[in-house]
C-alpha positions, 0 to 999 in steps of 0.5 A, a space after each residue: 768923555 768927550 772922545 767917546 761921545 764923539 765915538 759914538 756920534 760919528 759911528 751913529 752917523 755912519 749907520 744913518 749914511 748906510 742905512 739911507 744908502 742901502 734903501 736907496 739901492 733897494 729902491 733903484 733895484 726894485 725895478 729890475 727885480 720887478 721885471 725879472 719877477 714878471 718875466 719868470 711868471 711869463 715863461 711857459 713850464 716845460 715837461 718832457 717824458 721820454 720812453 725807453 726803447 720804443 719805436 715809431 711803429 709800435 704806437 697807434 699814432 704811427 699805425 699799430 692797431 694792436 697797442 692801446 695808448 690814449 694818452 698819445 691819442 689824445 696828445 696828438 690831437 691836441 698838438 702836433 706830431 712828427 712824422 720824421 723825428 729821429 734819434 741821433 744814436 739808437 742805444 740809451 746812452 749816446 742817444 741820451 746824451 746828445 738830448 742833453 748836451 746837443 752834440 753827436 756822439 762823436 763831439 760828445 764822446 760817448 760813442 758806445 751804449 755805458 759810456 761817458 762823455 768827454 770831460 768838459 762836455 758841456 749840457 744844455 739844462 744850465 741854461 734854462 737853470 740861468 734863465 729862472 727855471 727849477 729843473 727836476 728830473 724824475 726816473 731814466 732821464 740821463 743814462 749811467 750817470 747819478 747827475 747831469 749838470 743844472 738839476 735842482 732836483 734828481 730822483 732815480 726811482 724806477 716806477 711810480 715817477 707821477 707820485 714822485 712828481 706830485 710829492 715833490 711839488 707838494 712839499 716844495 715851495 717853488 717861485 719859478 718856472 719849472 722844467 720837469 723832466 721824467 723818464 719812464 723805463 718802459 718798454 725796456 727789457 725785461 718786459 712785463 710778465 702780464 699780458 694784456 694782449 692775446 698773443 694769437 691776435 697780435 700783429 708782429 712786424 714783417 721782419 720777424 719770425 713768427 713763433 708762439 715764443 715770439 708772440 708772447 713777448 710781443 704781447 708783453 712788450 706791447 703791455 710795457 707800452 701800455 703801462 708807460 702811456 698810463 703813467 704819462 697820462 698821470 704826469 701829463 694830469 698833473 701838468 694841467 692841474 699845476 700849470 693850467 694851459 701855461 705849459 709844453 708838454 713833449 713825449 718822445 722815446 730814445 730809440 727803437 725797441 729791443 727787438 731784431 733790426 730795431 735797437 743798435 741798428 740804423 734802420 729806421 725801426 731802431 732810429 725813428 721814433 715818436 714825437 709829438 708837441 703840444 702847447 695850449 694857444 700856441 701849437 695848433 691842434 691835431 696837426 702832423 709835420 714831415 719836418 725832419 727833426 733830430 734829437 740833438 734838436 729838442 732842447 734847443 728848441 725848448 730853450 728858443 721857446 722860452 725866449 733862450 739862446 743855446 750855444 752857436 757851436 752844437 749840432 742842435 738847432 731849434 724847431 720852434 718854427 715848425 712847432 709855431 707855424 711859421 715853416 713846415 721843413 727844419 732839416 734837409 739831412 738826417 745823420 745817425 751813428 752807432 758804434 756798440 754796446 760791450 761784448 753783446 754788439 760791436 758793428 759800427 754804422 753810420 747813416 744819413 738820410 737826405 729826402 726819400 733816400 736813406 744811406 746806411 754804411 756799415 763799416 765792418 762788414 766783415 764782422 757779425 751783427 750781433 746784439 742783446 737780442 740773440 745774444 742774452 736769450 733770458 726770458 722778457 728779452 731775448 728768449 724767443 730766439 732759440 725758436 728762431 734758430 729752430 724755424 730756421 733749420 727747416 724754413 728758408 725764409 726763416 734762414 734769410 731772416 736771420 742771415 740778413 740779421 747777422 751779415 751786413 754788406 758794406 753799403 746799403 741804400 733804401 727809396 723810403 716812400 717805396 719801402 719804409 721797412 727797409 727791406 730792398 737794398 738798391 746799393 747794387 742797382 745801377 739805376 741809383 748809382 748817381 744817387 748812392 755816390 752823392 750821399 756816400 760823399 755827403 756822409 763821408 763829409 760829415 764824419 770828417 767835420 765831426 771828427 768822427 774816427 769811425 772805429 769799433 770800441 772792441 775787436 769785432 767778431 770776424 765773419 771768418 769764424 764761428 759766430 760767437 758763443 753767447 758770451 766771450 769775452 773778445 780782446 779790447 781793441 788795438 786801435 785807440 782814439 786820439 786824445 782830445 
């Protein structure tokens, strides 16, 4: 009996000591917990809205006189618009993985479209998650991947993302700063059948062949851009209602539209995209900047503005000082790369821009340039190309456009101030020999540093043979990439 009493007494005494120690530890930890909570409360909420296949020139904020994008216009009036924002690569998969990793394609491994990054590649959203953010993704943010590292919620719904956003945050209690990533699939093909624009009145790019079919498809393309803008307006309205003024809103696109000389090309029509940033009380309203920035810089910038730090060994670097008005410049060189897209596009290209000069290296000038624009001639995407072929039979100017599209010289060199549409190749002009040599050396040094093997992903279509039929299945390239 006495042993039992002693045993119970000892147990009670130990429980008392444990309770006192637990309360003491909680008291000691409370200031740290409160500090962490207060820090999280001061972090800005983040919203990134990504359009799919939208080039800079096809927006009202960069000169389009046709398309109606009131949300984009309001955003530009309230924030900062970048005149020189470039993607890393003009195809969905490599571009979006560069956004998510801060790495150029040669380093993350997804060179060609519809491929995956190398095993072990680090994504940047987990950095925001470690800082306390709730990260939710809606629509097409990554490409070819249902999930990517760092997400708390992921909806791959193709339409009405704004409704999904509202639904998620209405049913989920979240006591954390929010990072909201929204990817609208417009104006990616297939374009809507609806036409809110009169095909007879639209303005086509000067490097297109003007046909009835082209105008009709262009009107549908503009209609999709307008629809994307309306959806962005609903997401922006949600952000204002939920966050007040405590949020950063960034709008951009993954590359140019699926038109000749756009997507899958390293001309500016394929790689130069809209980028607008808005943060009430922090980013000056209605400002335009000529600072050159890359898509690999976007997440490092947002991490920086939230008080975090990105890895030192990535390609991206923060342009927060530009946004906050502390400097007017960012990069002095812009590099872009393209490898290919399945059997439709097998034409590797590399490029560098320094100041107003731009150099494009077409790695296989002995091959035809083709892509979905001319090879997949279906309604809502490339059906208009038949009309181009027909006009080119009798119109030398149209024939020259098609020839320029299919066959490229090894070197192209442009003065973007004098020739913003990149129509006058100066590579053979003796006056620019020295400048061309400098940019060639810069590009070669950079590709070497990147570990870029400069290989096509499949055997290309050689110009020594006729242009291939629409759906051949070429052999796999014999050249193999080194294992990494």
